[in-house]
N, C-alpha and C positions, 0 to 999 in steps of 0.2 A: 462367384461372379460369372454371369452367363458368357458363353463363348462368343467372340465377335463374328458377325455375319461375313461370309466370304465375299470378296469384291466381285461384282458381276463383270463378265467380259463385255467389251464394247460390242454393239450390235454388228459392226462390220467384221467382227471375229466370230461371234456366236452363230450368226446365220450360215456362213460358209462351213463352219465346223459341223453344224447339224446336217447340212446338205451332204457333206462328205460321209457322215455316219449313215445317213439314209442310203447313200449309194453303196456303202459297204454291206448293209443289210440286204439290199437288192442283189448285190453280187453273190451273197450267201445263198439266196434262193436259186439263182442261175446255176451256181456250182452244184447245188443239190439236184437239180434236174439232170445235169450232165452225169452226176454220180448214179442217179436212179436209172438212167438210160443204159448204164454200164452194169446193171444188175445189183447195185448196192442196196442193202436192206434199209427200210425206213427206220427201224428201231436202232440199227447200228449208227446211222447218221445222227439221230437225236442223242443217242448215248454219247457219242464222241463230242458233239457240240456242247451239250450240257455239262459233260465231265470237265472239259477245259475251262469253261466259264465258271463252274463251281470252284475249281482250284484257285482261279484268280480271285474270286470273291472271298474265299476263305482266307487267302493271304491278306487281302485288304482288311477284313474284319479283325484278324489277329494283329496286324500292324497298328490298327487304330485302337486296339484293346477294347473292343466293343463288348459289353456284357451279353452273355448268351442266354440268360434266363428269359422265359416267356411269361408275359403277364397272365394272370389268372383268367381262365376261360377262353384263351386264344389257341390252344393246341389243336383242337379239331378244325378250327377255321384255317389255321396254317396248313394243316394236312389237306384240307379241301382245296385251298389255293394252289398247292403244288400239283394236285391231281388235275385241276382245271387247266393249268399251264401245260402239263404233259399232254392232256387231251387236245388242247389248241395246237401244240407243236405237231402232234401226230396227224390231226385232221388237215392242217395247212400243208404239210409235206406230202400227204396223200393226194391233195388237190393239185399241188405242183407237179406231181408225177403223172397226172391225167390230162390236164388242160394247159393251155399257154400260161406261163408263169405270171405274166402281167394281169391276166384275167383272174387268176386265183387270188392275187393280192388285192385287186380291186374289190372283189367280193369279201375277202377277209377284212378289209379296212372299213367295212360298214359297221364295225363294232360301236362307234359312237351313237348310232341310231338305236341299236339294241340296248346299250347302256342307259340312254335317256328313257326308253320305254320301260326298262326294268326298274329304274329308280322311281319312276312314276307309279308302276304297279305295286311297289313295296312301300308306298307311303310318301314318296318325295313329291316335289312340285311337278305339275304337268308341263310338257314342253310349251314354250311360248309360240305365238303364231308365226314368228320369224323362223324358229327352229323347226316347227312342223312343216313349213313351206320348204325349207332346205332339205328335210328328210324326203319329202316327195320328189324334189329335184334330183337327189342322189339316186332314188329308186328308178326314176325315169332314165337317168343316165345309164344305170346298169342294164336296163332293157336294151338300149342301143349297144352298149359295150359287149354284152353277151350275145348280141345278134339273135335275140329271142324270136322275133317274127320269122326270120329265115329258118331257124332251127326247127321251130314247130311246124312250119309249112313244108319242110323237106319230106320226101317220100318215105324215108326211113325213120322219121321222127327226130328227136333231139340227139339220140345216140347214147348208149350206156355210159361211155367214158365221160362225155360232156355232162350228163346229168349227175353222175357220181361226183365229178370234180367240183361242180358248182355247189352241190349239197354239202360236201365236205368242207369247202371254203366257208360256207355260211355257218356250219357247225363250229368252225374255228373262231369265227367272229362272235358267236354266242358264248362260247367257253371263255374267251378273253374278256368279254363284257362282264360276265359273272365274276371273273377273277378281279377285275377292277372295282366292282361293287364291294366285294369282300374286303379288298385292300383299304378302301375308303371308309367303310362302315364298321368293320369288325377287327381290323388289324392296325388301325391308325396309331395305337399306343406302342406298337412294336417298331423298333429302330429299323430304318430302311435297309442298311447293309445286312443285318441279321436276317430280316425277312427275305431278302433276295437270295442270300446264301442257302437258307433252309428250303426255299422254293426250288432252287436248282438241285439240291440234294434229293428232294422228293421226286423230281422229274427223272434224275439219273437212276435212282433206285427203282422207280416204277418201270422204266424202260428195260432195265436189267432183268427184273422179275418177269416182265412180259416176254423178253427174249429167251430166257432160260426155260420158261414154261411152254413156249411154242404157241402162244396165243395169236400171234400174227405170223402166218406162214411166210417164210422167206425174210422175216424181219431182220435177222442178223446175218444175212448173206453178205459175204465180202465182195468187193468189186472184182469184175472179171478181167480187168486189164489195168495197165499203169494209168490210163486215162481216168478211170474211176477212182483210183487211189489219189491221184493228183487233185481231182475235183473234191474228194472228201477232205483232203488236207486244206485246200483253199477255203472250203466251207467252214471248217473249224477255225481257221486263222481269221477269216473275215468276221465271223460272228463273235468269236472270243475277243478280238481287238475292239470291235465297235461297241459291244456290250460293256466292256471294261472302261473304255474312254468315256462313253455316255454316262456310266454310273459315277465315275470319279468327277466328271465335269458338270453334272446336272445342277449342283448348287450355284454354279456361276453362269448358267446359260439363260436365266430368266425365262423359264419354260412357259409360264402363262402367256407371255407375249410371243415367244419364238417357236413354240412346239409345232404350229402348223407347217413349219418348214420341213418337218419329217415326212409330210405327205408327198414329198418329191420321190419317195421310194417306188411307187408304182410306175412313175414316169421313167425313172432310171431303169427299172426292170424291163419296161417296154423297149427301151433303146438297147439294153444288153441282150435281151431275148432276140431282137432283130439281128444284131451283129453276130452273136455267138451261136444262136440256135435256129436261125432262119424262121422265127415265129413272127409272121407278118399279119397285122390286123388290117381290116378294111377301113376305108375312110369313115364309115358310119360308126364302127367300133372305136376308132380314135376319138371321134367327137363325143361318144358316150363316155369314154374314159376321162376326157377333159372335163365333162360335166360332173362326173363323180368326184374327181379330185378337187375341183373348185368348190363343190358343195361341202365336202368334208373339211376343207380348209376354213370355210366360212362358219361351219357348225362348231368347230373346235377353237376358233379364234376368240381370244379374250383381250380386251383393251388393257394396256398397262395402267396400273393404278397411279 
């Protein structure tokens, strides 16, 4: 007899919960920037973050007695998924360390565009005229949010840190889009809890190998002061808590209808960055950010059946 479907949360509960989780993810990135400014290594931050989340997910999988066997032909795709998420984490944190956190997340959150184009390129349906228009709107908003005209018109050009940060954030978006495509098209037969646990295990192991081999100079550097240690602890706590609550609650959150609420994350990051990091954006950049968030919400919105 099939298991009963879990009861959905009422929308007045699901929406605030998703908004709270988005704020927790935003706080995780703000804490990461504070930790990086205190000399914390990128690999160490990802290692701690993924390690705690992996332990929580392992506990959930064991508690639910999920079968751990992988369907035939999925092992290499599961490995690739884990490596893509590791790449996305490293690129996004590297961007956060170089440019204002809100801008890094705005660029990183363009993954729905990349996913739509990737799906089309690999034989899926072409974007509708509505979606294509929204993609153009998002890109236009990014031009304003990143203050591209002023950057390119400056005497010194865009600046190495700015260019590197934007490029790394976009690489994070591409890696995450590829990971989502693999999840939907190659690993759909694998149970979600097991897939997520294995993904985090691969992320953790790849960061450990990269750290031990010295592939990323300073990647395993410990914080220079108590401020960095505190920020690292908050980073791990916020990410681990938000990831775990989201994972456990997602069957009851009616994600097809409510998922766009998660796009409040860049807005929360902007507010946290202003209050905690003194990262202030111009009026034109704020307008561009609003356009990007609005476009992404509309692009990812699905009417309830």
